CHARMM internal coordinates of N, CA and C (Angstrom, degrees):
IC EDIT
DIST 1 N 1 CA 1.4209
DIST 1 CA 1 C 1.5565
ANGL 1 N 1 CA 1 C 107.19
DIST 1 C 2 N 1.3339
ANGL 1 CA 1 C 2 N 118.73
DIHE 1 N 1 CA 1 C 2 N 122.40
DIST 2 N 2 CA 1.4213
ANGL 1 C 2 N 2 CA 123.72
DIHE 1 CA 1 C 2 N 2 CA 174.52
DIST 2 CA 2 C 1.5120
ANGL 2 N 2 CA 2 C 113.86
DIHE 1 C 2 N 2 CA 2 C -86.98
DIST 2 C 3 N 1.2618
ANGL 2 CA 2 C 3 N 115.41
DIHE 2 N 2 CA 2 C 3 N 115.57
DIST 3 N 3 CA 1.4838
ANGL 2 C 3 N 3 CA 122.25
DIHE 2 CA 2 C 3 N 3 CA 174.94
DIST 3 CA 3 C 1.4795
ANGL 3 N 3 CA 3 C 110.56
DIHE 2 C 3 N 3 CA 3 C -116.60
DIST 3 C 4 N 1.3924
ANGL 3 CA 3 C 4 N 114.44
DIHE 3 N 3 CA 3 C 4 N 161.95
DIST 4 N 4 CA 1.4597
ANGL 3 C 4 N 4 CA 118.04
DIHE 3 CA 3 C 4 N 4 CA 174.02
DIST 4 CA 4 C 1.4982
ANGL 4 N 4 CA 4 C 108.54
DIHE 3 C 4 N 4 CA 4 C -75.18
DIST 4 C 5 N 1.3486
ANGL 4 CA 4 C 5 N 106.33
DIHE 4 N 4 CA 4 C 5 N 165.46
DIST 5 N 5 CA 1.5339
ANGL 4 C 5 N 5 CA 114.67
DIHE 4 CA 4 C 5 N 5 CA 170.18
DIST 5 CA 5 C 1.4618
ANGL 5 N 5 CA 5 C 110.26
DIHE 4 C 5 N 5 CA 5 C -54.88
DIST 5 C 6 N 1.3685
ANGL 5 CA 5 C 6 N 117.86
DIHE 5 N 5 CA 5 C 6 N 139.90
DIST 6 N 6 CA 1.4697
ANGL 5 C 6 N 6 CA 119.64
DIHE 5 CA 5 C 6 N 6 CA 177.28
DIST 6 CA 6 C 1.5436
ANGL 6 N 6 CA 6 C 109.65
DIHE 5 C 6 N 6 CA 6 C -60.67
DIST 6 C 7 N 1.3342
ANGL 6 CA 6 C 7 N 119.28
DIHE 6 N 6 CA 6 C 7 N 153.92
DIST 7 N 7 CA 1.5008
ANGL 6 C 7 N 7 CA 125.48
DIHE 6 CA 6 C 7 N 7 CA -175.11
DIST 7 CA 7 C 1.4804
ANGL 7 N 7 CA 7 C 109.36
DIHE 6 C 7 N 7 CA 7 C -58.05
DIST 7 C 8 N 1.3437
ANGL 7 CA 7 C 8 N 123.06
DIHE 7 N 7 CA 7 C 8 N -39.55
DIST 8 N 8 CA 1.4120
ANGL 7 C 8 N 8 CA 125.78
DIHE 7 CA 7 C 8 N 8 CA -173.42
DIST 8 CA 8 C 1.4892
ANGL 8 N 8 CA 8 C 108.00
DIHE 7 C 8 N 8 CA 8 C -68.32
DIST 8 C 9 N 1.4008
ANGL 8 CA 8 C 9 N 122.59
DIHE 8 N 8 CA 8 C 9 N -31.66
DIST 9 N 9 CA 1.4494
ANGL 8 C 9 N 9 CA 123.55
DIHE 8 CA 8 C 9 N 9 CA 176.41
DIST 9 CA 9 C 1.4252
ANGL 9 N 9 CA 9 C 111.98
DIHE 8 C 9 N 9 CA 9 C -73.66
DIST 9 C 10 N 1.4168
ANGL 9 CA 9 C 10 N 119.14
DIHE 9 N 9 CA 9 C 10 N -40.09
DIST 10 N 10 CA 1.4555
ANGL 9 C 10 N 10 CA 121.94
DIHE 9 CA 9 C 10 N 10 CA 179.95
DIST 10 CA 10 C 1.5391
ANGL 10 N 10 CA 10 C 109.63
DIHE 9 C 10 N 10 CA 10 C -62.23
DIST 10 C 11 N 1.3593
ANGL 10 CA 10 C 11 N 110.67
DIHE 10 N 10 CA 10 C 11 N -44.02
DIST 11 N 11 CA 1.5451
ANGL 10 C 11 N 11 CA 123.62
DIHE 10 CA 10 C 11 N 11 CA -176.63
DIST 11 CA 11 C 1.4453
ANGL 11 N 11 CA 11 C 108.09
DIHE 10 C 11 N 11 CA 11 C -57.27
DIST 11 C 12 N 1.3751
ANGL 11 CA 11 C 12 N 113.23
DIHE 11 N 11 CA 11 C 12 N -54.87
DIST 12 N 12 CA 1.5505
ANGL 11 C 12 N 12 CA 122.19
DIHE 11 CA 11 C 12 N 12 CA -178.16
DIST 12 CA 12 C 1.5025
ANGL 12 N 12 CA 12 C 110.76
DIHE 11 C 12 N 12 CA 12 C -54.95
DIST 12 C 13 N 1.4297
ANGL 12 CA 12 C 13 N 116.83
DIHE 12 N 12 CA 12 C 13 N -55.25
DIST 13 N 13 CA 1.4733
ANGL 12 C 13 N 13 CA 121.22
DIHE 12 CA 12 C 13 N 13 CA -179.35
DIST 13 CA 13 C 1.5458
ANGL 13 N 13 CA 13 C 110.71
DIHE 12 C 13 N 13 CA 13 C -60.10
DIST 13 C 14 N 1.3477
ANGL 13 CA 13 C 14 N 117.35
DIHE 13 N 13 CA 13 C 14 N -39.30
DIST 14 N 14 CA 1.3999
ANGL 13 C 14 N 14 CA 114.22
DIHE 13 CA 13 C 14 N 14 CA -179.96
DIST 14 CA 14 C 1.5596
ANGL 14 N 14 CA 14 C 115.57
DIHE 13 C 14 N 14 CA 14 C -69.61
DIST 14 C 15 N 1.3379
ANGL 14 CA 14 C 15 N 117.52
DIHE 14 N 14 CA 14 C 15 N -33.47
DIST 15 N 15 CA 1.4694
ANGL 14 C 15 N 15 CA 121.21
DIHE 14 CA 14 C 15 N 15 CA 171.00
DIST 15 CA 15 C 1.4394
ANGL 15 N 15 CA 15 C 112.41
DIHE 14 C 15 N 15 CA 15 C -59.20
DIST 15 C 16 N 1.4060
ANGL 15 CA 15 C 16 N 118.54
DIHE 15 N 15 CA 15 C 16 N -44.33
DIST 16 N 16 CA 1.4294
ANGL 15 C 16 N 16 CA 122.60
DIHE 15 CA 15 C 16 N 16 CA -177.83
DIST 16 CA 16 C 1.4695
ANGL 16 N 16 CA 16 C 108.17
DIHE 15 C 16 N 16 CA 16 C -64.03
DIST 16 C 17 N 1.3935
ANGL 16 CA 16 C 17 N 117.92
DIHE 16 N 16 CA 16 C 17 N -43.64
DIST 17 N 17 CA 1.4145
ANGL 16 C 17 N 17 CA 118.54
DIHE 16 CA 16 C 17 N 17 CA -177.99
DIST 17 CA 17 C 1.5890
ANGL 17 N 17 CA 17 C 110.73
DIHE 16 C 17 N 17 CA 17 C -65.03
DIST 17 C 18 N 1.3242
ANGL 17 CA 17 C 18 N 117.64
DIHE 17 N 17 CA 17 C 18 N -32.53
DIST 18 N 18 CA 1.4857
ANGL 17 C 18 N 18 CA 119.39
DIHE 17 CA 17 C 18 N 18 CA 178.39
DIST 18 CA 18 C 1.5316
ANGL 18 N 18 CA 18 C 110.26
DIHE 17 C 18 N 18 CA 18 C -69.14
DIST 18 C 19 N 1.2975
ANGL 18 CA 18 C 19 N 117.33
DIHE 18 N 18 CA 18 C 19 N -42.14
DIST 19 N 19 CA 1.4534
ANGL 18 C 19 N 19 CA 121.93
DIHE 18 CA 18 C 19 N 19 CA 175.98
DIST 19 CA 19 C 1.5322
ANGL 19 N 19 CA 19 C 115.03
DIHE 18 C 19 N 19 CA 19 C -58.43
DIST 19 C 20 N 1.3181
ANGL 19 CA 19 C 20 N 111.64
DIHE 19 N 19 CA 19 C 20 N -49.47
DIST 20 N 20 CA 1.4845
ANGL 19 C 20 N 20 CA 118.91
DIHE 19 CA 19 C 20 N 20 CA -178.67
DIST 20 CA 20 C 1.4615
ANGL 20 N 20 CA 20 C 112.85
DIHE 19 C 20 N 20 CA 20 C -64.82
DIST 20 C 21 N 1.3509
ANGL 20 CA 20 C 21 N 119.56
DIHE 20 N 20 CA 20 C 21 N -47.29
DIST 21 N 21 CA 1.4933
ANGL 20 C 21 N 21 CA 122.85
DIHE 20 CA 20 C 21 N 21 CA 177.64
DIST 21 CA 21 C 1.3471
ANGL 21 N 21 CA 21 C 109.54
DIHE 20 C 21 N 21 CA 21 C -64.17
DIST 21 C 22 N 1.3054
ANGL 21 CA 21 C 22 N 125.62
DIHE 21 N 21 CA 21 C 22 N -43.17
DIST 22 N 22 CA 1.4875
ANGL 21 C 22 N 22 CA 124.20
DIHE 21 CA 21 C 22 N 22 CA -179.61
DIST 22 CA 22 C 1.5901
ANGL 22 N 22 CA 22 C 110.59
DIHE 21 C 22 N 22 CA 22 C -60.01
DIST 22 C 23 N 1.3069
ANGL 22 CA 22 C 23 N 112.48
DIHE 22 N 22 CA 22 C 23 N -42.56
DIST 23 N 23 CA 1.4650
ANGL 22 C 23 N 23 CA 118.53
DIHE 22 CA 22 C 23 N 23 CA -177.50
DIST 23 CA 23 C 1.5196
ANGL 23 N 23 CA 23 C 109.74
DIHE 22 C 23 N 23 CA 23 C -66.25
DIST 23 C 24 N 1.3296
ANGL 23 CA 23 C 24 N 115.79
DIHE 23 N 23 CA 23 C 24 N -41.88
DIST 24 N 24 CA 1.4805
ANGL 23 C 24 N 24 CA 116.73
DIHE 23 CA 23 C 24 N 24 CA -176.92
DIST 24 CA 24 C 1.4814
ANGL 24 N 24 CA 24 C 107.43
DIHE 23 C 24 N 24 CA 24 C -72.47
DIST 24 C 25 N 1.2868
ANGL 24 CA 24 C 25 N 120.61
DIHE 24 N 24 CA 24 C 25 N -39.29
DIST 25 N 25 CA 1.4409
ANGL 24 C 25 N 25 CA 121.12
DIHE 24 CA 24 C 25 N 25 CA 174.19
DIST 25 CA 25 C 1.4475
ANGL 25 N 25 CA 25 C 116.06
DIHE 24 C 25 N 25 CA 25 C -53.33
DIST 25 C 26 N 1.5417
ANGL 25 CA 25 C 26 N 111.39
DIHE 25 N 25 CA 25 C 26 N -43.94
DIST 26 N 26 CA 1.4824
ANGL 25 C 26 N 26 CA 117.53
DIHE 25 CA 25 C 26 N 26 CA 175.54
DIST 26 CA 26 C 1.4287
ANGL 26 N 26 CA 26 C 116.21
DIHE 25 C 26 N 26 CA 26 C -62.05
DIST 26 C 27 N 1.3155
ANGL 26 CA 26 C 27 N 119.89
DIHE 26 N 26 CA 26 C 27 N -36.93
DIST 27 N 27 CA 1.4399
ANGL 26 C 27 N 27 CA 125.93
DIHE 26 CA 26 C 27 N 27 CA 173.47
DIST 27 CA 27 C 1.4140
ANGL 27 N 27 CA 27 C 112.75
DIHE 26 C 27 N 27 CA 27 C -63.02
DIST 27 C 28 N 1.3184
ANGL 27 CA 27 C 28 N 120.54
DIHE 27 N 27 CA 27 C 28 N -48.67
DIST 28 N 28 CA 1.4372
ANGL 27 C 28 N 28 CA 122.59
DIHE 27 CA 27 C 28 N 28 CA -177.59
DIST 28 CA 28 C 1.5464
ANGL 28 N 28 CA 28 C 110.00
DIHE 27 C 28 N 28 CA 28 C -66.56
DIST 28 C 29 N 1.2953
ANGL 28 CA 28 C 29 N 119.69
DIHE 28 N 28 CA 28 C 29 N -45.24
DIST 29 N 29 CA 1.3937
ANGL 28 C 29 N 29 CA 127.69
DIHE 28 CA 28 C 29 N 29 CA 169.68
DIST 29 CA 29 C 1.5550
ANGL 29 N 29 CA 29 C 115.42
DIHE 28 C 29 N 29 CA 29 C -44.37
DIST 29 C 30 N 1.3287
ANGL 29 CA 29 C 30 N 113.33
DIHE 29 N 29 CA 29 C 30 N -53.74
DIST 30 N 30 CA 1.4144
ANGL 29 C 30 N 30 CA 122.89
DIHE 29 CA 29 C 30 N 30 CA -178.83
DIST 30 CA 30 C 1.5731
ANGL 30 N 30 CA 30 C 109.60
DIHE 29 C 30 N 30 CA 30 C -63.52
DIST 30 C 31 N 1.3433
ANGL 30 CA 30 C 31 N 120.46
DIHE 30 N 30 CA 30 C 31 N -39.24
DIST 31 N 31 CA 1.4035
ANGL 30 C 31 N 31 CA 122.06
DIHE 30 CA 30 C 31 N 31 CA 179.02
DIST 31 CA 31 C 1.5541
ANGL 31 N 31 CA 31 C 112.18
DIHE 30 C 31 N 31 CA 31 C -69.90
DIST 31 C 32 N 1.2850
ANGL 31 CA 31 C 32 N 115.78
DIHE 31 N 31 CA 31 C 32 N -36.34
DIST 32 N 32 CA 1.4291
ANGL 31 C 32 N 32 CA 122.51
DIHE 31 CA 31 C 32 N 32 CA 177.63
DIST 32 CA 32 C 1.6157
ANGL 32 N 32 CA 32 C 113.84
DIHE 31 C 32 N 32 CA 32 C -70.86
DIST 32 C 33 N 1.2118
ANGL 32 CA 32 C 33 N 110.96
DIHE 32 N 32 CA 32 C 33 N -50.63
DIST 33 N 33 CA 1.5618
ANGL 32 C 33 N 33 CA 118.08
DIHE 32 CA 32 C 33 N 33 CA -171.29
DIST 33 CA 33 C 1.4753
ANGL 33 N 33 CA 33 C 112.71
DIHE 32 C 33 N 33 CA 33 C -97.04
DIST 33 C 34 N 1.3387
ANGL 33 CA 33 C 34 N 118.10
DIHE 33 N 33 CA 33 C 34 N -30.21
DIST 34 N 34 CA 1.4667
ANGL 33 C 34 N 34 CA 118.98
DIHE 33 CA 33 C 34 N 34 CA -177.25
DIST 34 CA 34 C 1.5527
ANGL 34 N 34 CA 34 C 112.73
DIHE 33 C 34 N 34 CA 34 C 91.38
DIST 34 C 35 N 1.3263
ANGL 34 CA 34 C 35 N 118.28
DIHE 34 N 34 CA 34 C 35 N 1.73
DIST 35 N 35 CA 1.4643
ANGL 34 C 35 N 35 CA 119.11
DIHE 34 CA 34 C 35 N 35 CA 174.46
DIST 35 CA 35 C 1.5022
ANGL 35 N 35 CA 35 C 107.98
DIHE 34 C 35 N 35 CA 35 C -138.86
DIST 35 C 36 N 1.3601
ANGL 35 CA 35 C 36 N 116.05
DIHE 35 N 35 CA 35 C 36 N 168.09
DIST 36 N 36 CA 1.4435
ANGL 35 C 36 N 36 CA 126.14
DIHE 35 CA 35 C 36 N 36 CA -173.77
DIST 36 CA 36 C 1.5680
ANGL 36 N 36 CA 36 C 109.84
DIHE 35 C 36 N 36 CA 36 C -66.03
DIST 36 C 37 N 1.2851
ANGL 36 CA 36 C 37 N 111.78
DIHE 36 N 36 CA 36 C 37 N 147.16
DIST 37 N 37 CA 1.5022
ANGL 36 C 37 N 37 CA 119.98
DIHE 36 CA 36 C 37 N 37 CA 175.65
DIST 37 CA 37 C 1.6055
ANGL 37 N 37 CA 37 C 106.43
DIHE 36 C 37 N 37 CA 37 C -74.82
DIST 37 C 38 N 1.4042
ANGL 37 CA 37 C 38 N 115.03
DIHE 37 N 37 CA 37 C 38 N 127.03
DIST 38 N 38 CA 1.4057
ANGL 37 C 38 N 38 CA 113.79
DIHE 37 CA 37 C 38 N 38 CA 176.75
DIST 38 CA 38 C 1.5409
ANGL 38 N 38 CA 38 C 115.18
DIHE 37 C 38 N 38 CA 38 C -59.92
DIST 38 C 39 N 1.3859
ANGL 38 CA 38 C 39 N 111.27
DIHE 38 N 38 CA 38 C 39 N 152.00
DIST 39 N 39 CA 1.4982
ANGL 38 C 39 N 39 CA 115.73
DIHE 38 CA 38 C 39 N 39 CA -174.58
DIST 39 CA 39 C 1.4990
ANGL 39 N 39 CA 39 C 112.50
DIHE 38 C 39 N 39 CA 39 C -59.62
DIST 39 C 40 N 1.3066
ANGL 39 CA 39 C 40 N 116.89
DIHE 39 N 39 CA 39 C 40 N -42.65
DIST 40 N 40 CA 1.5528
ANGL 39 C 40 N 40 CA 117.29
DIHE 39 CA 39 C 40 N 40 CA 174.57
DIST 40 CA 40 C 1.4118
ANGL 40 N 40 CA 40 C 116.74
DIHE 39 C 40 N 40 CA 40 C -55.71
DIST 40 C 41 N 1.3265
ANGL 40 CA 40 C 41 N 120.12
DIHE 40 N 40 CA 40 C 41 N -37.87
DIST 41 N 41 CA 1.3392
ANGL 40 C 41 N 41 CA 126.95
DIHE 40 CA 40 C 41 N 41 CA 179.69
DIST 41 CA 41 C 1.5713
ANGL 41 N 41 CA 41 C 111.86
DIHE 40 C 41 N 41 CA 41 C -66.50
DIST 41 C 42 N 1.2904
ANGL 41 CA 41 C 42 N 113.54
DIHE 41 N 41 CA 41 C 42 N -40.83
DIST 42 N 42 CA 1.4690
ANGL 41 C 42 N 42 CA 119.65
DIHE 41 CA 41 C 42 N 42 CA 178.80
DIST 42 CA 42 C 1.4943
ANGL 42 N 42 CA 42 C 108.12
DIHE 41 C 42 N 42 CA 42 C -68.46
DIST 42 C 43 N 1.2553
ANGL 42 CA 42 C 43 N 117.71
DIHE 42 N 42 CA 42 C 43 N -35.26
DIST 43 N 43 CA 1.4490
ANGL 42 C 43 N 43 CA 122.06
DIHE 42 CA 42 C 43 N 43 CA 176.79
DIST 43 CA 43 C 1.5011
ANGL 43 N 43 CA 43 C 115.28
DIHE 42 C 43 N 43 CA 43 C -63.68
DIST 43 C 44 N 1.4097
ANGL 43 CA 43 C 44 N 114.04
DIHE 43 N 43 CA 43 C 44 N -39.91
DIST 44 N 44 CA 1.4228
ANGL 43 C 44 N 44 CA 120.20
DIHE 43 CA 43 C 44 N 44 CA -179.23
DIST 44 CA 44 C 1.5935
ANGL 44 N 44 CA 44 C 105.94
DIHE 43 C 44 N 44 CA 44 C -70.43
DIST 44 C 45 N 1.3610
ANGL 44 CA 44 C 45 N 118.32
DIHE 44 N 44 CA 44 C 45 N -39.02
DIST 45 N 45 CA 1.4434
ANGL 44 C 45 N 45 CA 117.58
DIHE 44 CA 44 C 45 N 45 CA 179.33
DIST 45 CA 45 C 1.5208
ANGL 45 N 45 CA 45 C 109.01
DIHE 44 C 45 N 45 CA 45 C -63.99
DIST 45 C 46 N 1.2970
ANGL 45 CA 45 C 46 N 119.88
DIHE 45 N 45 CA 45 C 46 N -45.50
DIST 46 N 46 CA 1.3977
ANGL 45 C 46 N 46 CA 124.84
DIHE 45 CA 45 C 46 N 46 CA 173.81
DIST 46 CA 46 C 1.5219
ANGL 46 N 46 CA 46 C 114.51
DIHE 45 C 46 N 46 CA 46 C -51.85
DIST 46 C 47 N 1.3972
ANGL 46 CA 46 C 47 N 115.41
DIHE 46 N 46 CA 46 C 47 N -55.34
DIST 47 N 47 CA 1.3915
ANGL 46 C 47 N 47 CA 118.85
DIHE 46 CA 46 C 47 N 47 CA -177.92
DIST 47 CA 47 C 1.5162
ANGL 47 N 47 CA 47 C 115.38
DIHE 46 C 47 N 47 CA 47 C -61.21
DIST 47 C 48 N 1.3529
ANGL 47 CA 47 C 48 N 111.30
DIHE 47 N 47 CA 47 C 48 N -40.21
DIST 48 N 48 CA 1.5324
ANGL 47 C 48 N 48 CA 114.90
DIHE 47 CA 47 C 48 N 48 CA 175.94
DIST 48 CA 48 C 1.5269
ANGL 48 N 48 CA 48 C 113.06
DIHE 47 C 48 N 48 CA 48 C -66.91
DIST 48 C 49 N 1.3031
ANGL 48 CA 48 C 49 N 118.14
DIHE 48 N 48 CA 48 C 49 N -28.03
DIST 49 N 49 CA 1.4554
ANGL 48 C 49 N 49 CA 122.71
DIHE 48 CA 48 C 49 N 49 CA 177.62
DIST 49 CA 49 C 1.5294
ANGL 49 N 49 CA 49 C 110.81
DIHE 48 C 49 N 49 CA 49 C -74.46
DIST 49 C 50 N 1.3220
ANGL 49 CA 49 C 50 N 115.05
DIHE 49 N 49 CA 49 C 50 N -33.04
DIST 50 N 50 CA 1.6091
ANGL 49 C 50 N 50 CA 120.68
DIHE 49 CA 49 C 50 N 50 CA 178.55
DIST 50 CA 50 C 1.4610
ANGL 50 N 50 CA 50 C 108.63
DIHE 49 C 50 N 50 CA 50 C -61.54
DIST 50 C 51 N 1.1971
ANGL 50 CA 50 C 51 N 124.68
DIHE 50 N 50 CA 50 C 51 N -39.31
DIST 51 N 51 CA 1.5549
ANGL 50 C 51 N 51 CA 126.74
DIHE 50 CA 50 C 51 N 51 CA -170.71
DIST 51 CA 51 C 1.5091
ANGL 51 N 51 CA 51 C 108.52
DIHE 50 C 51 N 51 CA 51 C -61.82
DIST 51 C 52 N 1.3083
ANGL 51 CA 51 C 52 N 123.49
DIHE 51 N 51 CA 51 C 52 N -58.81
DIST 52 N 52 CA 1.4716
ANGL 51 C 52 N 52 CA 123.47
DIHE 51 CA 51 C 52 N 52 CA -172.86
DIST 52 CA 52 C 1.5077
ANGL 52 N 52 CA 52 C 105.03
DIHE 51 C 52 N 52 CA 52 C -73.61
DIST 52 C 53 N 1.2291
ANGL 52 CA 52 C 53 N 124.22
DIHE 52 N 52 CA 52 C 53 N -37.90
DIST 53 N 53 CA 1.5277
ANGL 52 C 53 N 53 CA 124.59
DIHE 52 CA 52 C 53 N 53 CA 178.84
DIST 53 CA 53 C 1.4728
ANGL 53 N 53 CA 53 C 111.69
DIHE 52 C 53 N 53 CA 53 C -57.74
DIST 53 C 54 N 1.3181
ANGL 53 CA 53 C 54 N 115.40
DIHE 53 N 53 CA 53 C 54 N -44.13
DIST 54 N 54 CA 1.4238
ANGL 53 C 54 N 54 CA 118.22
DIHE 53 CA 53 C 54 N 54 CA -176.04
DIST 54 CA 54 C 1.6216
ANGL 54 N 54 CA 54 C 111.66
DIHE 53 C 54 N 54 CA 54 C -71.95
DIST 54 C 55 N 1.2847
ANGL 54 CA 54 C 55 N 115.58
DIHE 54 N 54 CA 54 C 55 N -34.06
DIST 55 N 55 CA 1.4626
ANGL 54 C 55 N 55 CA 122.12
DIHE 54 CA 54 C 55 N 55 CA 179.16
DIST 55 CA 55 C 1.6100
ANGL 55 N 55 CA 55 C 105.44
DIHE 54 C 55 N 55 CA 55 C -72.64
DIST 55 C 56 N 1.3021
ANGL 55 CA 55 C 56 N 116.89
DIHE 55 N 55 CA 55 C 56 N -42.76
DIST 56 N 56 CA 1.5396
ANGL 55 C 56 N 56 CA 118.10
DIHE 55 CA 55 C 56 N 56 CA 177.45
DIST 56 CA 56 C 1.4208
ANGL 56 N 56 CA 56 C 109.73
DIHE 55 C 56 N 56 CA 56 C -59.75
DIST 56 C 57 N 1.4514
ANGL 56 CA 56 C 57 N 119.70
DIHE 56 N 56 CA 56 C 57 N -45.17
DIST 57 N 57 CA 1.4844
ANGL 56 C 57 N 57 CA 117.82
DIHE 56 CA 56 C 57 N 57 CA -178.11
DIST 57 CA 57 C 1.4193
ANGL 57 N 57 CA 57 C 115.72
DIHE 56 C 57 N 57 CA 57 C -68.72
DIST 57 C 58 N 1.4008
ANGL 57 CA 57 C 58 N 121.43
DIHE 57 N 57 CA 57 C 58 N -23.06
DIST 58 N 58 CA 1.3966
ANGL 57 C 58 N 58 CA 121.72
DIHE 57 CA 57 C 58 N 58 CA 174.80
DIST 58 CA 58 C 1.4993
ANGL 58 N 58 CA 58 C 114.09
DIHE 57 C 58 N 58 CA 58 C -64.00
DIST 58 C 59 N 1.3801
ANGL 58 CA 58 C 59 N 117.87
DIHE 58 N 58 CA 58 C 59 N -22.08
DIST 59 N 59 CA 1.4738
ANGL 58 C 59 N 59 CA 121.74
DIHE 58 CA 58 C 59 N 59 CA 179.50
DIST 59 CA 59 C 1.5076
ANGL 59 N 59 CA 59 C 113.24
DIHE 58 C 59 N 59 CA 59 C -83.03
DIST 59 C 60 N 1.3371
ANGL 59 CA 59 C 60 N 121.32
DIHE 59 N 59 CA 59 C 60 N -20.56
DIST 60 N 60 CA 1.4463
ANGL 59 C 60 N 60 CA 122.08
DIHE 59 CA 59 C 60 N 60 CA 177.22
DIST 60 CA 60 C 1.5468
ANGL 60 N 60 CA 60 C 106.88
DIHE 59 C 60 N 60 CA 60 C -75.61
DIST 60 C 61 N 1.2669
ANGL 60 CA 60 C 61 N 111.18
DIHE 60 N 60 CA 60 C 61 N 144.79
DIST 61 N 61 CA 1.4333
ANGL 60 C 61 N 61 CA 124.27
DIHE 60 CA 60 C 61 N 61 CA -178.37
DIST 61 CA 61 C 1.5570
ANGL 61 N 61 CA 61 C 110.49
DIHE 60 C 61 N 61 CA 61 C -104.13
DIST 61 C 62 N 1.3118
ANGL 61 CA 61 C 62 N 120.08
DIHE 61 N 61 CA 61 C 62 N 144.20
DIST 62 N 62 CA 1.4106
ANGL 61 C 62 N 62 CA 124.12
DIHE 61 CA 61 C 62 N 62 CA 177.76
DIST 62 CA 62 C 1.5848
ANGL 62 N 62 CA 62 C 105.01
DIHE 61 C 62 N 62 CA 62 C -80.59
DIST 62 C 63 N 1.2795
ANGL 62 CA 62 C 63 N 109.24
DIHE 62 N 62 CA 62 C 63 N 148.88
DIST 63 N 63 CA 1.5594
ANGL 62 C 63 N 63 CA 119.43
DIHE 62 CA 62 C 63 N 63 CA 179.99
DIST 63 CA 63 C 1.5253
ANGL 63 N 63 CA 63 C 110.54
DIHE 62 C 63 N 63 CA 63 C -91.25
END
COOR INIT
IC SEED 1 N 1 CA 1 C
IC BUILD
């Protein structure tokens, strides 16, 4: 029987992706502009990352 990944796995992987992409965006921003990425911009990056990651993980099947 093919089932989707459990919600806790999808949620955990989505949170990890949010944190990683927000951190990388902050590093890139700091290199380009010379000052820290504002918190609201990091939140936007994280939120926009969460949507496609969540949809992608819904397609994976549990073994």
